Phi, psi and omega in degrees: 000312180297319181298318181291326176294319179295316179299316179297317180296316179298317179298312180298312181298314182291327178292329176290320182288317188262008179295142180289122183291342183300327182295324179286342185260353185293121178293130178066011180077002180266109186257006180300126179060014181259132179178189182286133183227155166236120183230142176243126180276171181299329180275003176094000177290143181243125176252131174232116180166200185269136182201157167234263174275336179220164176292126185203116184116205180280139178191169180232131175242129178239125180262156181301334181280000178101352176293146178212133175244131176233119180162207185273144178234148174215121179051051177070012181236149173294119187204117184116208179280135178192166179234125176250128174243121180272154180301336180278357179104351176291154181215137173232132176231121180162210185275142177232149173214121180052048178071011184235142175295117181212128180111216180268139177187168178236129177245127178241118179280156181301332181280356178104349175296151182213136174235133175231127179159208183277145177232143176218123180053038174086003179230161178295125182204111183116194183296133179193174178223131178246128177238118180282163181302332180272003174100354178294140184239132173235123182231144178150204182263115177274149181227116178050042178087357181265137178287149175294150180263000000 
């Protein structure tokens, strides 16, 4: 009895670990020709992730200038949760919609400045907090990228 319970547990556990992630990523449950891809664009950017006709699901895009996005894609666009690291050292981690920072997120500039809060159309918009590299703090409602006064 104990041996059969152990065998069942090992089978269940191993099936969870070794299950192919593509099935969980298939849009609409249609997995035909859908899977992990590595693609290089004409500008030299390299995409590694899930795709069928377009990038869709988890993936990583690395550009020749050192920029890199790791996160969710929808119809060839950064969309959902993701992290962008720019070649200059800036970093954004948070929500994306149609290749634009939208929703909740944190942006850390290479100089040490940091903003955490709402984003709309790629700029700080809504409740947020900005902490400069020297420790100064500005908190409140940001509007179209402008700090509260």
